[in-house]
N, C-alpha and C positions, 0 to 999 in steps of 0.2 A: 460326589466331588467333581466328576467330569463335566456335569452340566454347568458348574460355576467356574470352570477353567477359563472361558473367554473373559469373564468379568475380572477374574484374578489377574490374567495377563494384561488386560487394559489398565487396571489400577497400578500394577507393578511397574509397567513402562512409564506411566505418568509420574509416579513417585520418584523413580530413578532419574528422570529428566529434571525434575524439580531439585534434586540433590546435586545436579551439575554434571551428570554423566553425558558423554557425547550422544547427540540425538540419533544420528544415522546408525551407529554401532549398537546402541541400546535397542532401537526398534528392530534392526535386522538380526542382531545376535540372539536376543531373547526369543524372538519369533522363530528363528531357525532351530534353536534348541528345543523349544516346545514342539515344533513341527516334526522334527526327527523322532522325538520320544513318542508322539501320538500316532504319526502317519508312517513311520519307518523311513528307510532310505529313499523310497519312491518320492518322498516330498521334494528332494532336490531336483528331480526331473520336472515336476510341476512348477517349482519356483523358477527354474531357468527359462521355461516357456513363458511364464508370466512376466519376468523381467525383460526378456527379449521383446515381447509384445509391447511393453511399456516404452521401451527405447525406440521402437518403430513408430511411436505416436508422432505424426507430422506436426501436430499443433504445438508440442513441447519445444520444437525448434525455435519458436518465437521467444522463448525465455532468454537464451544467450544473446540473441539479436537485439532485443529491447534493452537488455543490460548494457551491451556495447554502445548502443545509441545514447543512452543516458549518461554514461561515463564520458564518452567523447564530447558531448555537448557541455559537460561541466568544464572540461579542459579547454574548450574553444573560446571561453570568455563571453558567450552570448548571454548567459544568465546574469553576469555582472553588469553588462551594458543595459540589459532590460531593467534591472533593479534601479540603476542610477537614473534612467530616463523616467520611469514611473514615479520615483521620488520627486522629481522636478514637476511632473504633471499634476500631482496631487498635494505637493508640499505646502501650498498656500492655504489649503483647507485644514481645519482643526481635525486632528487624527489622520491627516493625509498620508504620513509616512506608513502608518499601520495599514491603511487602506491599500497603499501601493504594494506592501508585502503580501497581502492576501491575494491580490490580483496576479502578481508575479508568480506566487506559489501555484495558483491554478494554471497559469500558462506553462510553467515548467513541468507541472504534472502531466499536462496534455502533450508535452514534447519530449519528456524524459521518463517520468514514472519511477525514478530511483529516489527513494526517501532520503537515504544517507547523504547523497550528493547534494540534494536540494537544501536540506537543513543546514549542512555545513557551509554551503555557498552563501545562503541568506544570512546565516549567523555571522560569518566573517565580514560581510559587506554592510548589512543593515543594522545589526545590534549596536556596534559602537556609535553609528550615526544617530540612531534613535535615543540612546542614552545621552549623547552630547546635546541633542536638541531638547532635552528636558522630559523625555518620555519615562514613565515609571518602569522599573525592571520587570515587574509582574506582567504588565500588558505587552511589553516588548518581547519577552521570552515566550509568552503564551501564543502570541500571533505568529511568531517565526516557527515554533515547533508544530503548531496545528496546521499552518499553511503548507509546511514542508511535507506533511503526510497525505496531502490531497492526491498524490500519485497512487494511493491505494485504491481509490474509487473512480477517479477520472481516467478514462481510456487514453492511451494504451497502458494498461496496468498489468504488471507481472502477476499480481494477486488474482486478477480476473482470469488470466490465462491458466493458472494452476487450478483455480476453482472450476473452470470449464472442463478441464481434464478429469478432475476427481468426481464432479457431479455428472459427467458425461452429457454436457449440453454444449451448444454452439458458442464458441468464444465471441464470434461476431455479434450474436444476439445479446450476450452479456455486455459487450461494449455499448451497443445501442441502448440497452435498458439502463445503463449506468449514467448516461449523459444528463438526463433531467435531475436525478438525485444528486449527482456531482455538482451541477450548477446551483441547485437548491441549497446545498450545504455551504457553498461559497457565499451565496446570498445571506445565509444565516450568520456567517462569520462577519460579513460586512455590516449587517444590522447591529450586531453586538458592538463592533468597533465604533460605529457612529453614535450609538446610544451611550457608550462609555465616555467618549470624548465630549458629549454634551453634559453629562453628569459630573465628570471630573476634567474640566478643561485644562487645569494646570498639569495634568499627567499625560496629556496628548495635545501639545500646543502645535500651532501652525508655524511653518518656516517664515522668517522675516521676508516681507514683500520685496525689499531691495535685493536680497540674496537670490530670490527666484528670478527676478527680472534680469539680474546680471548673468545668470546661467543661461537664460533663454536667448540672450543676444549672441551667444557663441554657436551659431549653426544649429540651433535647437531643433528646427523642423527636420533637417536632414538626419539628426540623431534619432528622432522619434520614428521616422520611416525605416531607417536601418534596423533599429532595435525591434520593431514589430514585424517587419516583413519576413525576416529569416525564420523566427519561430513559427509564424503562421504558415509559411510555405511548407515547413516540415510537418506540422499538424495536418495540413490539407493533404499532403502526400500520403501520410500514414492512415489517418482516419477516413479521409475522403475516398481512398481506393477501396477500403473495406466496405463502407456504407454504400458506395456506388455499385458494389458487386463485382468490381474489376479484379480485386485480389482477396485472397484469404488472409486471416490475421498473420499467419506465418510469412506469407509473401510480402505483406505490408511491413512486417518487422524488418525484412531484408531491405526494402525500400528505405525505411527509416534509418537503418544502420549506414547504408550507402549515402543517404542524404546528410547524415551527421558528419561523415567524412568530408563531403563537399563543402559544407558550411564551415567546418574547421579550417579547411584549406583556404576558403574565401577570407577568413579572418587572419590568415598568415600564421596560423598556429600548428599546422600539420607538419610535425617533425618526427624523426625516427624515435626519439626518446619518448614523446607523448604517445605515439602508436604502441610502443613497447609497454608503457605503463597501463594503457587502456586495455590491451589484450591480456596482460597479466591479471589485472583486477577482474576482468570479465571471466577469465578461466577459473579463478578462485571462487567467485560467487556462483558460477554455473555448476562447478564441481560440488560445492556444498549442497546446492539444491538437489542435484541428481543423486548424490549419495543418500540424502534423506529419502528421496523418492524410491530408491531401490530398497531401503529398509522398510519404508511404508508399504511397498508391494508385498514383501514377505509377511508383514504384520496382517495386511488385508487378507492374504491367502489363508493364513492360519486361523484368523478370527472367523472368517466365513466358513472355513472347513469344520470348525468346532460349533458352527451354527450360532455364533454369537449374535448376529443380527436378528435371528428368530427369537432368541432369549430376551433381547432388549424389547422387541416388538410385543412379546408376551407380557413382559413386565408393565409396559405402557397400557396394554389392553386390560390387564388385571387392575391397574390403578384407575381405570376409566378416564384416561386423559383424552381430552379433545385435541384435534390438530393444533389449535391455537395455544393450548396449555403446553403441549409438547414443544412447540416452536419457542415459547417463552423459556422453558427449561434449557433448551439447547443454546439459545442466545445468552442466557445467564451463565451457563458453563463456559461458553466461548469468551465472554466478557471477563469472568474471573480468571480463566486460564491466561488471558492476555496480560495479567499483572505479573505473571511469572515466566511464561515461555514465549518464544518467538512465533510470529504469524505462520511461518512455513511449517513449523511443528504442529500447529493447530490444524492447518489445512490437511496435512497428511495423517494425523492421528484421529482427530475427532470427526472431521467431515465424512470420511469413508464409512464410518460406523453409523452415522445418522442418515446419510443419503438414501439408503434403501428404505428406511422407515418413512421418510418424507414421500417417497414414491408410493409406498403402500397406503399412505393416508391421502393420496391424490393431491398433494400440495405442489404448486408451481415451482419448479426448481430454479427457473430464471429469477423469480422474485426472491427465493431463499438465497441464491447466490449474491444478489445485491445487498440483502440484509447482512449476510456474513461478511461481505467486503467492508461495509461501513463499520460493523462491529470489530473486525480485525484491525481497522484503522486506529481504533482506540488502544490497541495493544502497544502501539508505538508511543502513546501519550501517558498511559497510566503508570504511576509510581508503583513499586520501586524499580522495575526493570524496563521502563519505557525507553526504547532505543533512541527515539528522537530527542529525548531529554539528555541522554548520554552524549549524543552527537553535539548538541548545542552547548552543553557544559564544557565539552572539550575545546571549544573555540571561543567561549565567552570571556570577557574581561574579568579580572580578579574580584571586582566589586559585586559581580553577579553571583549570589550564593545559590546553593541547591534549593533552599527553601523558597527563593523567588521563582525558580522553575516549577516547583510543585504547586505553589499557590497560583501562579499565572496560568497553569494549564487546566485547572479545575473547571472554570467557566466553559472552556471549549469542549471538554469531555462531556459536560452536562448538555451542551448544545447538540453534540452528536447523539447522545442518548435520546433526547427529545425528538431529534430528526428521525432516528430509528423508529420510534413509536409512531411518528407521522406516516412513515412508509408502510408500517404494519396496518395502520388504520385506512390508508389510501393506497392499496397495492397497484392501482391503475397508473400511478406515477412511473412505474417501471415499464409500462406497456404503451406509453404515449407514442414512441417512435418505432415500435415493432409492427 
């Protein structure tokens, strides 16, 4: 019975979370209960040391700083101005509004990395405009939801910070490795939009030429410069300082948070009420992440204490699974889990279990981290619990039904799966900039 206890623990926690029990308390509570029963009271001493060690992890300081930066930029109005400007730039092309949403989604991902804020902002601004211009609800919702989740893979990404901590690899290396796949995924989205607008021109029409010209006469050049300069300055400050070796990801996150404050002040939006809202939301999100992290620390300690990683490795060896077969199984489990549970839960429950097995098989953890990040991105998009779909439905006009969201997102989920396969076949894509 004891030899199967790690598997039973893992399965029980997974099932309880599926039934809606709070993740942090399920992970921590059940793990502590099993730990005390198996290892006696000394387990608490080990757990306190492990939790203290986790909380001393300097890299994890980047999480609240990047969250603060993203929420502050949402309140500053920079995203709104960027969307409006891009719509005018590409509006005269067929499918131009959809193209502008994808590009803005990528830029917001590189400057905020907060999925909820990006999807809600683009949903409020772009969706009514796209529907009014004759765009189909499926394409409109699919483009907005998928572009809003690009913050999962394009640095600076909170997901990559958490994965770097769990996989015990450099977050800076993960950021560098994610740039080419991130840009490639944006390119795939753009190709799909262009192809769709050619095949179905009536569902992705161009804006009337007269309207575009009228907009362009009202200080258009100045608006373009203002709209692009501010986000690029922030991206350069955050990512440039990391890649140039000037700052660590945590220090760069501090630069980003301070930069977001300055940009908000430059927009005339930095008021006490906004600062209060941003700090409250940052505290809530950060507390949620770290409570789950403490629970995951308890689970990891018990699971490895029961030699669960060795049991799983033995099962794989007995099944004669090759490294690629094991990778496929892990990616499939993560993909299916994404239908039901949040990406943070997947990072802290599944990844710590499989990470030692990848190391034992000699698989590059940087490559695995990028594959996991792209796979986790789909967890925001896949029904029934895709959070990006929930965010978008919450701000969508009444005529946009849930079925439109589900139907519109399917092509983009398929694009991500195909792109994932492409990175598996060509792992050097993650090593170009390293």
